N, C-alpha and C positions, 0 to 999 in steps of 0.2 A: 501681541506682536512677537514673532520669533526670529532668531538670528538667521535661520535658513531662508525666511521670506525676504529679509533685507539682502542676503547674498544673491538670491534669485533676481531681485530687482536690479541690483548693480550689474550682474552679468548681462542682463538684457540691455541695460542702458549702455554698457561698454561695447557690446558686440553688435547691437542693433538687430538681433535675430534671436527668436525663441529657440531655434534649433542649435545655433552655436552656443547660446547660454546654457542649454541642457548639456551639451558636450563639455563645456567648461566646468560645470558643477558636477559632472559625472552622474547625472540622473536622466530620466526620460523627459521628453518634451512636454508630456501631459503633466508631469510633476512640477515642472517650471511654471506652466500655465496656472496650475492649481495654487501654487505658493503665491504667485503674483495676485491672483484673484482674492485670496485670503487677506493679503496685505492691504489691498484696496478696500476690501470690506471693513477691515479694522480702522482704516483712516477715513472712510466715508467719501473718498474721492478717487477718480481715475488717475493713474500715474502715466499711462502709455496710450498712444493712439494705436489701434490695431490696424495697421496698414501693411503693405508689402515689406517695408522696413519699419521696425518698431521705433516710434519717436516719442519723446517725452512730452507730456502735457505741461501746462503751466504749473500745476501742482507737482508734477514729476521733477521739473526743473528746480523748484524750491526745495523739494525733499532730497534730491540727489546728494548735495554736499553733507547734509546731516547724516544720511545713511552711510556715507563713506566714513565719517568721523566715528560713528557708532561701531562699525566693523573694525576700524583701525584700533579703537580703544580695546575692543575684545582681543585682537591680536596682541596688543601690548600687554594686556593682563595675562594672557596665556604664556607669553614669553617671560614675564617677570616671575610667574609661579614656577616655570620650568627652571629658571636660574636659581630660584630658592631651593627647589628639589635637588639640584646639582651642587648646592653648597655655595653658590655665588652671591652671598648676601654681603652688603657693604660693611656691616659692623655687627659685633656681638657684645651685648651689654650684660654686665654681671654686678650684682650687689652682694657685698659680703661684710661680715662683722670685722671689727678693727684688728683683732688678733690674727684672724685668718689672712687678711690683707698684708699684715706686717710680716708674718712668719711662714705661712704655708702656701700662699698663692704664687710667689715669684717663680718657682720652678715650673708650675703649671702654665703660667703665662708665657714663659720662655719657649716651652715645647709647643704650645699652641701656635705661637707666632711663626715657628719653623714649619709647622704643618699647613697653616693657612696664612701665608704672608699677605694675601690680598684682602683679608678681613681685618678691619680695625677693631681692636679691643677697647672697650670702655668699662673701667672698673670703678665702682663707687663704694666707699666705706660708709655703712649705715648700721644703725641698731637693728636687731632682728625683726621687731614688729614693723618698722618702717620699710625694711627690705622686702618683707613679704607683701606689704601693701603695694609697693611699686611693681612687684612681680604680677600681682593680680590685676593691676591697672594696665599691664602690657608695656610698661616702660623699661623693663629689663627682661632678659631671657632666662636667667638663672639667679638663684639666691643661695648663698651659703651662710647659714644662720644657726642660732641656738634653737633647738626644736621647740615648737609650740603647737601641740596637737589641735588646739582650738582654731588655729589659723591655717593649718595644713590639711584639714579633714575633707576638703572638697574633692569630689570624684575626679575632677580633671587634674588634680595635683599628683606629681610623682615625687616621693620623698626617699632619698638614699641616706641611710645612717652612715656617717663617716667615722666618727670616733666619740668615745666618752672620755671626759677628763675631770680630774678633781679640782675643786676650788680651794685656794690657799689664802692664808692671811699675810698681807704685806704690811710691814711696819718699819719704823725707823730703827736703826741699830741700837739705840739706847732706850727703846720703848720698854715699859715695865713688863709687857707680855713676852719679851724675849727670854725670860727665865724659864718659860715652858718649852719643851721640845715639841709637844703637841698641845695646842691651846684648848683648854676646856671651854665649851660653849657657855657654861655658867659664868666664866670670867669675861669672855669676849663680848657678851651682851651689854656689859657695863660701859663699854667704850664707844665714843662717837665715831661714825663711819663716813668715809668718802664713798659715794655710790654713783652708779651710772644714772644718766638722766631718764626720765619717764619715757617709755617706748623701747627701752633696751631690756632684753630678756634677763640679763644678769640682775637688774634691779628687782624684778619680780621674783627671781629665784631666791635672792637673799631675803627679801621681805617674807616670803613663805616659810623659809627656814626659821626666822626669828619668831614667827607666829607659832610654829610647832614647838619652839622652846618656851612658849608662854611669855615672850618678851616683846618689847616695842623697839623697832629699829631706830636708832638715834642717827638719822641722816643729817649730818652737819653741812654737807656740801655735795652738789651734783656736778659731775663732769662727763665728758664724752671722748677724751683722748687718753691713751695709755701714758704718754709722757706727762700729762697734767696730773694723773694719779700719783706717779712717782714723785713729782715735784712737791706736791702737797704733803704726802705721807712723810717725805724726807724731813719736814719741819719738826716732826717729833710727837705731835699730840694725837693725830687721827690715824686710824687703821683702815684698810680696805680689803674686802673679800674679792679676789680676782681669779679667773681661770688660770690654770697652770701655764697654758701656752702664752698667756699675756705677760708672764713674768719669768719666762724660762731662762733669760739671760741676766736676771737680777743679781746673781752671784758675782758678777763683774763689778758691782757697785758696793763698796764697803760701807756706805751710809744706810743701806737697806738690808732687811732680813725677811726671810719667808719662813713661815711655819705652817704645818698641817694642823687640822683641828682634830679633836677627839671624836670618836664615833657619835653620831653618824657623820661620815665624810660627805660633804656636799658635792654632787656630781652634775655636770652639765653635758648635754648631748648635742653634738654639732652635726647638721644635716645639709645635704644639697637638695634644693627644691626647684622643680620646673614643672612644665605641663606636658601632657601626652602629645599634644599637637606639635609642640616645639621639638620634641625628640625625633620627629620625622626629618629634621633639617640637619644635614651632615656636620657643619661646624659645631652645632650644639651637642650632637651626639659625641663628637670627638672631645669637646671640652669636658663633658661629663665623664667620659672614660679616663681622661687624664687625671681628673680630680680623684676618681676612685682608685687609680693606680698609685698616685703620688702622695695622697693624703691618708694612707692607711696608718693605723696606730704604730705599727712596727717601724715606719719610716719617719715618724715625727720626732723632733728633738726633745729629749726629756731633761728635766733639771737634775743636776747632781744630787744624789741622795743626801749628801751632807747638808744641803741647803733646805731640805724638806722637813 
């Protein structure tokens, strides 16, 4: 069964004439007759009496409202896709890591809302692995995460590198490691750590670095909010390895200190991930462009050198 067959049937039923139906559908009368015959053959029943004025059979009466609904659904689907193509989508969903949500997204969100006031923005703060999963499941339109090539290698994925940033050591102001301006890894591995929960890219990055140092990560506590990290570290015993953007304002807190590590400096890469098909939608195109414009390294707030 094809759509043009249903349209031919509806045109005949509404006009009562093969000739008028052909004119309405902008085809020849023989084409209208052929389409109706094919439809009746598919259904195995006659839909019209072939009289001077085409009248519906019992089967035609039963089939008419369903044919109308099918054609209306098709028109609705076309209209919805056209609205999507024109950027008239009701909402845009973004998943992003905590530091990006806290420090880098606000100007992007403000500009986007000015450009697309009719589109509702939904932003969810998630760990990188979880954010990429909900993107693949179609629950969000874009993800801004720590790069994980194992999860972004699919052909349908589009990955934009936004910036690289160093990972620093956060500790209490009176912690023994504050005596170092740059903390040696050989010293750092002896202290218990506060780490991100499983599923966060930072936990994996830190674990891999400890393995390269031939040491075991002493994860005393798992957290998933930046405020919680600061609160725990402030107590004095534990330290945390955090990306620079997550602690760029820590110099305002006299109870906390940030130090760099000796070589190798641990680096994380932050990327925007979406899919090729989503980039055909104007609001998603615009959001991506704003992220690329406003989250370039030269525009990101950096920590004072005295605190690093």
